[in-house]
KENU-924457 format. One record per residue (C-alpha): x, y, z; residue in one letter; residue number from 1. Coordinates in steps of 0.02 Angstrom, whole numbers, plus 50000, padded with zeros to 5 digits. Layout:
N
X; Y; Z; a; NUM
...
REM end
This chain:
494
50000; 50000; 50000; m; 1
50066; 50172; 49954; t; 2
50083; 50306; 50087; a; 3
49965; 50422; 49994; w; 4
49837; 50395; 49858; d; 5
49851; 50571; 49788; v; 6
49988; 50700; 49813; a; 7
49942; 50876; 49758; v; 8
50086; 50995; 49720; v; 9
50035; 51174; 49760; g; 10
49918; 51259; 49882; c; 11
49817; 51386; 49782; g; 12
49641; 51377; 49714; n; 13
49673; 51240; 49584; a; 14
49775; 51133; 49704; a; 15
49651; 51145; 49847; l; 16
49504; 51108; 49732; c; 17
49599; 50954; 49671; a; 18
49637; 50898; 49848; a; 19
49458; 50918; 49909; i; 20
49389; 50832; 49754; s; 21
49508; 50686; 49775; a; 22
49459; 50671; 49958; r; 23
49276; 50665; 49908; e; 24
49320; 50504; 49814; q; 25
49389; 50429; 49973; g; 26
49573; 50455; 49931; a; 27
49708; 50487; 50060; r; 28
49774; 50657; 50006; v; 29
49927; 50761; 50047; v; 30
49955; 50939; 49988; v; 31
50137; 50992; 49963; l; 32
50166; 51179; 49979; e; 33
50337; 51248; 49935; k; 34
50302; 51409; 50032; a; 35
50293; 51430; 50219; s; 36
50124; 51431; 50304; e; 37
50132; 51621; 50311; e; 38
50156; 51631; 50122; e; 39
50036; 51494; 50070; r; 40
49901; 51513; 49939; g; 41
50000; 51536; 49778; g; 42
49943; 51669; 49656; n; 43
49762; 51641; 49707; s; 44
49795; 51738; 49868; f; 45
49838; 51894; 49768; f; 46
49685; 51896; 49655; t; 47
49523; 51992; 49676; a; 48
49435; 51824; 49690; g; 49
49323; 51854; 49538; g; 50
49244; 51714; 49436; f; 51
49173; 51709; 49259; r; 52
49043; 51571; 49237; f; 53
48884; 51524; 49146; v; 54
48723; 51585; 49225; h; 55
48549; 51648; 49182; d; 56
48552; 51807; 49285; g; 57
48524; 51858; 49464; l; 58
48385; 51738; 49513; e; 59
48486; 51592; 49446; d; 60
48646; 51632; 49541; v; 61
48550; 51668; 49701; c; 62
48491; 51487; 49708; t; 63
48659; 51411; 49753; d; 64
48800; 51538; 49731; v; 65
48747; 51709; 49799; l; 66
48649; 51628; 49940; t; 67
48679; 51771; 50063; d; 68
48598; 51915; 49965; l; 69
48453; 52005; 50047; s; 70
48296; 52054; 49951; e; 71
48346; 52237; 49966; a; 72
48515; 52199; 49887; e; 73
48434; 52100; 49746; k; 74
48317; 52245; 49708; a; 75
48460; 52363; 49668; r; 76
48561; 52244; 49558; i; 77
48553; 52224; 49370; e; 78
48654; 52070; 49322; l; 79
48656; 52021; 49138; p; 80
48648; 51838; 49092; t; 81
48809; 51752; 49042; h; 82
48761; 51600; 48937; d; 83
48877; 51466; 48870; r; 84
48881; 51535; 48693; q; 85
48926; 51709; 48756; f; 86
49065; 51635; 48863; f; 87
49130; 51537; 48714; y; 88
49120; 51687; 48597; d; 89
49214; 51793; 48724; t; 90
49351; 51661; 48744; m; 91
49373; 51647; 48557; m; 92
49368; 51834; 48529; k; 93
49507; 51876; 48651; v; 94
49617; 51726; 48605; t; 95
49587; 51754; 48419; r; 96
49512; 51580; 48404; h; 97
49670; 51497; 48467; q; 98
49596; 51425; 48627; a; 99
49573; 51238; 48609; e; 100
49391; 51192; 48583; e; 101
49388; 51044; 48702; d; 102
49471; 51139; 48844; l; 103
49362; 51291; 48816; a; 104
49199; 51194; 48818; w; 105
49252; 51096; 48972; t; 106
49288; 51259; 49061; l; 107
49123; 51334; 49004; i; 108
49009; 51186; 49038; d; 109
49086; 51142; 49205; d; 110
49092; 51322; 49266; s; 111
48916; 51332; 49338; r; 112
48924; 51164; 49428; p; 113
49095; 51210; 49496; a; 114
49028; 51371; 49572; m; 115
48890; 51276; 49661; a; 116
49020; 51149; 49717; w; 117
49131; 51286; 49788; l; 118
48983; 51359; 49883; r; 119
48941; 51186; 49948; g; 120
49119; 51172; 50012; n; 121
49105; 51331; 50112; g; 122
49161; 51468; 49992; v; 123
49049; 51621; 50010; r; 124
49019; 51741; 49866; f; 125
48962; 51922; 49844; v; 126
48934; 52035; 49692; p; 127
49086; 52138; 49640; m; 128
49000; 52304; 49674; f; 129
49157; 52412; 49684; g; 130
49249; 52342; 49534; r; 131
49124; 52276; 49407; q; 132
48972; 52389; 49415; s; 133
48920; 52570; 49394; y; 134
48768; 52654; 49466; e; 135
48646; 52693; 49326; v; 136
48471; 52761; 49363; d; 137
48480; 52704; 49543; g; 138
48536; 52527; 49507; k; 139
48705; 52441; 49513; q; 140
48727; 52386; 49333; v; 141
48857; 52250; 49312; f; 142
48963; 52234; 49156; y; 143
49102; 52133; 49076; g; 144
49054; 51956; 49128; g; 145
49154; 51937; 49290; v; 146
49034; 52001; 49421; n; 147
49047; 51885; 49572; i; 148
49192; 51865; 49692; e; 149
49236; 51762; 49844; a; 150
49210; 51853; 50008; v; 151
49379; 51925; 50054; g; 152
49443; 51914; 49876; g; 153
49582; 51791; 49834; g; 154
49641; 51784; 50014; a; 155
49465; 51741; 50069; g; 156
49448; 51607; 49936; l; 157
49609; 51523; 49993; v; 158
49555; 51531; 50175; d; 159
49385; 51452; 50137; f; 160
49466; 51310; 50039; l; 161
49601; 51280; 50169; l; 162
49470; 51267; 50306; r; 163
49376; 51140; 50204; r; 164
49533; 51041; 50163; a; 165
49583; 51031; 50344; e; 166
49406; 50987; 50398; a; 167
49398; 50836; 50283; v; 168
49566; 50767; 50339; g; 169
49687; 50825; 50204; i; 170
49866; 50842; 50266; e; 171
49957; 51000; 50212; i; 172
50146; 51004; 50220; r; 173
50225; 51177; 50212; y; 174
50403; 51219; 50159; e; 175
50398; 51058; 50058; t; 176
50438; 51084; 49875; g; 177
50424; 50950; 49743; a; 178
50595; 50930; 49661; a; 179
50560; 50787; 49542; g; 180
50441; 50650; 49489; l; 181
50481; 50466; 49521; v; 182
50437; 50342; 49383; q; 183
50446; 50154; 49371; d; 184
50514; 50059; 49221; e; 185
50348; 50078; 49129; t; 186
50349; 50268; 49149; g; 187
50209; 50269; 49279; r; 188
50223; 50400; 49416; i; 189
50252; 50316; 49583; t; 190
50310; 50459; 49692; g; 191
50397; 50624; 49715; l; 192
50566; 50685; 49769; r; 193
50540; 50824; 49895; l; 194
50649; 50967; 49953; r; 195
50625; 51022; 50134; t; 196
50725; 51132; 50254; p; 197
50807; 50972; 50318; e; 198
50856; 50910; 50146; g; 199
50784; 50790; 50017; y; 200
50662; 50649; 50047; e; 201
50555; 50528; 49947; a; 202
50366; 50519; 49950; l; 203
50270; 50369; 49884; e; 204
50100; 50403; 49805; t; 205
49973; 50325; 49689; g; 206
49955; 50481; 49582; s; 207
50014; 50661; 49573; v; 208
49919; 50820; 49530; v; 209
50031; 50963; 49476; l; 210
49946; 51128; 49519; a; 211
50092; 51238; 49570; c; 212
50079; 51380; 49445; g; 213
50178; 51436; 49294; g; 214
50351; 51512; 49279; f; 215
50301; 51694; 49308; e; 216
50415; 51713; 49460; a; 217
50567; 51645; 49368; n; 218
50658; 51790; 49281; p; 219
50770; 51673; 49181; e; 220
50621; 51579; 49109; m; 221
50527; 51741; 49078; r; 222
50670; 51811; 48975; a; 223
50693; 51645; 48884; r; 224
50511; 51620; 48835; y; 225
50423; 51789; 48846; l; 226
50561; 51892; 48769; g; 227
50678; 52037; 48798; h; 228
50644; 52140; 48953; g; 229
50522; 52021; 49035; w; 230
50651; 51976; 49166; d; 231
50622; 52154; 49229; l; 232
50434; 52140; 49249; a; 233
50357; 52153; 49421; r; 234
50275; 51994; 49485; v; 235
50097; 52023; 49545; r; 236
50089; 51868; 49653; g; 237
50193; 51740; 49744; t; 238
50382; 51727; 49726; r; 239
50367; 51537; 49730; h; 240
50292; 51503; 49558; n; 241
50457; 51470; 49470; t; 242
50402; 51335; 49347; g; 243
50447; 51185; 49455; d; 244
50295; 51082; 49405; g; 245
50321; 51115; 49220; i; 246
50507; 51073; 49232; r; 247
50475; 50909; 49326; m; 248
50343; 50855; 49200; a; 249
50455; 50895; 49051; l; 250
50595; 50795; 49130; e; 251
50472; 50650; 49145; a; 252
50433; 50660; 48960; g; 253
50283; 50777; 48956; a; 254
50238; 50877; 48802; r; 255
50258; 51067; 48813; p; 256
50099; 51148; 48754; h; 257
50011; 51312; 48729; g; 258
50068; 51494; 48715; n; 259
50243; 51490; 48791; w; 260
50280; 51668; 48736; s; 261
50117; 51734; 48812; g; 262
50063; 51784; 48986; c; 263
49930; 51869; 49089; h; 264
49991; 52044; 49130; s; 265
49917; 52208; 49190; v; 266
49952; 52390; 49220; g; 267
50039; 52387; 49390; w; 268
50092; 52532; 49500; d; 269
50270; 52578; 49460; i; 270
50316; 52587; 49644; s; 271
50256; 52410; 49681; a; 272
50387; 52288; 49750; p; 273
50466; 52150; 49643; p; 274
50340; 52021; 49707; y; 275
50164; 52029; 49777; g; 276
50131; 52118; 49941; d; 277
50012; 52013; 50046; r; 278
49943; 52167; 50134; a; 279
49907; 52265; 49975; v; 280
49854; 52113; 49872; g; 281
49798; 52155; 49696; d; 282
49771; 52340; 49731; n; 283
49931; 52390; 49641; f; 284
49836; 52356; 49478; q; 285
49759; 52507; 49392; k; 286
49609; 52455; 49288; h; 287
49503; 52612; 49265; s; 288
49599; 52664; 49109; y; 289
49440; 52657; 49000; p; 290
49386; 52817; 49091; l; 291
49539; 52915; 49033; g; 292
49689; 52901; 48919; i; 293
49859; 52817; 48932; m; 294
50021; 52895; 48871; v; 295
50202; 52842; 48868; n; 296
50357; 52942; 48916; l; 297
50352; 53023; 48744; n; 298
50181; 53093; 48785; g; 299
50097; 52982; 48654; e; 300
49943; 52873; 48667; r; 301
49977; 52694; 48612; f; 302
49814; 52594; 48633; v; 303
49627; 52617; 48611; d; 304
49582; 52631; 48795; e; 305
49397; 52606; 48754; g; 306
49416; 52461; 48633; e; 307
49312; 52346; 48744; d; 308
49270; 52311; 48926; y; 309
49428; 52317; 49029; r; 310
49404; 52131; 49073; n; 311
49444; 52092; 48892; l; 312
49587; 52213; 48862; t; 313
49695; 52231; 49017; y; 314
49805; 52080; 48979; v; 315
49851; 52143; 48805; r; 316
49874; 52319; 48871; f; 317
49990; 52255; 49007; g; 318
50100; 52186; 48868; r; 319
50083; 52349; 48771; a; 320
50151; 52445; 48920; i; 321
50299; 52326; 48923; m; 322
50339; 52383; 48745; e; 323
50344; 52569; 48790; q; 324
50504; 52665; 48834; p; 325
50566; 52607; 49004; h; 326
50408; 52499; 49023; r; 327
50318; 52657; 49082; w; 328
50141; 52724; 49064; c; 329
50037; 52863; 49139; a; 330
49847; 52849; 49153; q; 331
49771; 53023; 49146; i; 332
49600; 53077; 49212; f; 333
49514; 53241; 49250; d; 334
49383; 53299; 49374; a; 335
49246; 53231; 49261; r; 336
49293; 53049; 49292; t; 337
49417; 53037; 49435; v; 338
49279; 53005; 49562; h; 339
49230; 52849; 49462; m; 340
49398; 52763; 49479; l; 341
49407; 52595; 49565; r; 342
49459; 52585; 49747; d; 343
49635; 52528; 49699; e; 344
49673; 52708; 49649; y; 345
49646; 52767; 49828; r; 346
49770; 52658; 49920; i; 347
49913; 52739; 50015; r; 348
50044; 52650; 49907; e; 349
50001; 52738; 49745; v; 350
50110; 52836; 49623; t; 351
50017; 52988; 49559; k; 352
50040; 53167; 49501; v; 353
49906; 53301; 49516; e; 354
49904; 53473; 49434; a; 355
49790; 53614; 49380; d; 356
49852; 53613; 49200; s; 357
49910; 53482; 49077; i; 358
50079; 53569; 49062; e; 359
50106; 53559; 49251; e; 360
50051; 53377; 49249; l; 361
50177; 53342; 49111; a; 362
50317; 53423; 49210; a; 363
50275; 53314; 49360; g; 364
50281; 53161; 49248; l; 365
50443; 53216; 49164; e; 366
50357; 53221; 48995; i; 367
50383; 53365; 48872; d; 368
50241; 53485; 48919; p; 369
50212; 53543; 48741; a; 370
50199; 53365; 48677; v; 371
50076; 53309; 48811; l; 372
49971; 53468; 48788; a; 373
49964; 53429; 48602; k; 374
49913; 53248; 48633; t; 375
49775; 53296; 48753; v; 376
49717; 53441; 48644; g; 377
49702; 53329; 48491; e; 378
49611; 53199; 48592; f; 379
49487; 53327; 48660; n; 380
49454; 53397; 48487; a; 381
49418; 53221; 48421; a; 382
49284; 53187; 48554; c; 383
49135; 53226; 48444; r; 384
49012; 53083; 48476; s; 385
48830; 53127; 48506; s; 386
48794; 52962; 48595; n; 387
48747; 52959; 48779; a; 388
48894; 52920; 48893; y; 389
48869; 52761; 48994; n; 390
49020; 52676; 49075; p; 391
48921; 52515; 49106; a; 392
48897; 52475; 48920; v; 393
48995; 52490; 48759; l; 394
48920; 52662; 48731; d; 395
48999; 52709; 48564; g; 396
49054; 52877; 48634; v; 397
49208; 52884; 48524; s; 398
49339; 52996; 48448; t; 399
49351; 53037; 48264; e; 400
49511; 53064; 48166; g; 401
49640; 52998; 48291; l; 402
49766; 52858; 48285; s; 403
49733; 52762; 48391; p; 404
49550; 52806; 48409; e; 405
49457; 52784; 48573; k; 406
49306; 52678; 48529; t; 407
49201; 52698; 48687; n; 408
49191; 52813; 48838; w; 409
49286; 52954; 48751; a; 410
49256; 53110; 48854; l; 411
49367; 53265; 48838; p; 412
49500; 53285; 48971; i; 413
49474; 53469; 49007; d; 414
49413; 53490; 49185; r; 415
49552; 53522; 49313; p; 416
49624; 53461; 49423; p; 417
49709; 53330; 49315; y; 418
49774; 53170; 49394; v; 419
49898; 53045; 49323; a; 420
49939; 52873; 49393; f; 421
50106; 52798; 49342; v; 422
50112; 52613; 49300; t; 423
50225; 52480; 49230; t; 424
50187; 52298; 49188; t; 425
50143; 52169; 49319; g; 426
50147; 51987; 49267; i; 427
50015; 51872; 49341; t; 428
50041; 51702; 49260; f; 429
50113; 51623; 49105; t; 430
50008; 51540; 48969; f; 431
50126; 51401; 48914; g; 432
50128; 51235; 49003; g; 433
50079; 51053; 48987; l; 434
49955; 50963; 48876; q; 435
49814; 50868; 48962; i; 436
49677; 50756; 48894; d; 437
49492; 50753; 48941; n; 438
49535; 50667; 49106; e; 439
49668; 50795; 49153; n; 440
49806; 50669; 49121; r; 441
49971; 50747; 49067; v; 442
50019; 50692; 48892; q; 443
50191; 50635; 48840; d; 444
50286; 50681; 48682; l; 445
50196; 50543; 48586; s; 446
50024; 50604; 48638; g; 447
49996; 50465; 48764; r; 448
49952; 50495; 48947; p; 449
50087; 50482; 49079; i; 450
50004; 50361; 49199; d; 451
49975; 50436; 49370; g; 452
50013; 50616; 49321; l; 453
49877; 50751; 49316; y; 454
49881; 50940; 49301; a; 455
49772; 51090; 49337; a; 456
49783; 51278; 49350; g; 457
49910; 51395; 49272; e; 458
50027; 51259; 49210; l; 459
49896; 51186; 49091; v; 460
49931; 51249; 48915; g; 461
49809; 51271; 48772; g; 462
49673; 51377; 48850; l; 463
49737; 51557; 48846; f; 464
49831; 51634; 48699; f; 465
49896; 51814; 48692; e; 466
49748; 51876; 48794; n; 467
49627; 51819; 48926; y; 468
49447; 51856; 48979; p; 469
49446; 51919; 49159; g; 470
49383; 51797; 49290; g; 471
49421; 51642; 49187; s; 472
49586; 51603; 49275; g; 473
49513; 51561; 49445; l; 474
49366; 51477; 49358; m; 475
49487; 51369; 49258; s; 476
49582; 51326; 49417; g; 477
49423; 51270; 49503; s; 478
49353; 51174; 49354; v; 479
49511; 51082; 49307; f; 480
49569; 51064; 49487; g; 481
49406; 50980; 49533; r; 482
49420; 50865; 49382; r; 483
49604; 50824; 49410; a; 484
49573; 50777; 49590; g; 485
49429; 50662; 49545; r; 486
49521; 50574; 49404; f; 487
49682; 50559; 49505; a; 488
49586; 50478; 49649; a; 489
49494; 50359; 49534; e; 490
49659; 50305; 49457; y; 491
49749; 50283; 49623; a; 492
49606; 50200; 49715; c; 493
49529; 50102; 49573; g; 494
REM end
């Protein structure tokens, strides 16, 4: 008899979902967390805790997801439906039809059951009032498809799942990193080589679920696969996601898969530390750019800030910032919109410049005042739409005669005081990883499953390419984590 039926590598959302799911099948489960107990939770801890999933509107989600909403709260919410075709169309739109069909449909069709499963395992949810809605005619109108978050954000999600894991008898070993996979002469996975503060040790197990993130915290791998300058990017989350699971699997003969030169990235405060701050969480991000304009150090706009809902553009724009001089960007707003900015713009650890004229603002930003005044002046003159401004919909309030245009939410920037927030690029997770089949089994170089090896979360390749629809990362972790745990337990215990 092996010591453990299922060993799960990692301790974030995907890993904990896998562990709980495997335990539901009666498996003896151990979770191996490279970080200390104080740093546990992987990248999930640093997220806003938002989920994108299939639903039929407010009444539907209140049945088994938003179970804590009062009638008064329901009365002031307008939550659009998010059906499976819309989810699919969004995935294909942002990935330019590169997302794999089977993976995409599994994510989509398992998303609603997974949300109910999470709630049944103790995770509480609330609407994302402050980040994903605007007040319109007395109601909170939600937009963009990712409208529901775990109570307490990513930190809350991790805490809920850890409580459940511990309650059902799952052992969690901290400061225990997986250093390598052990295979028998047939290639089947029989155990792990572990690295602990005391040295190396062996662990025998019936199956392994790799759910320990991508290589976003490994500057050498970032430069090698993402390209020049990416070794200098700030890491939004944990310092422990250094590609260990991917490396181990490749050494065991796994097939590399997906968009290895792509990643999830965002506009990130330029004063943020090299890795995530557990007190600040994801509040270094700056995602209200659709309400203003973004310029580089040359005083030039470089993207269409209103191209689409920010949930569908911030990953590409994070990469676009990386391509600007010194990986630098300023988001500029005026008195007309600054009160509408998300709460992350009001934290103490923010880098901003405020002035009563565009020229003064430029001087504070160390941009040529004449150039920035010209950029803003030309933008203002191009704001000629007669449509009604509405930040909760794609309102068509656009510019005319600019390059790049601003397609929606284009209001003149002409009401002082003017405020600029300075950002760089923050990397969240990498898109390249391992190939899995419809039972979450890792595939080898010949397209056959590696017996006993399963994967979930960031290190699964083939789902996200070049871009990413907000809220689908945690949803993917839950869906494929739940599946990986179940299949790993059935294999080990069958």
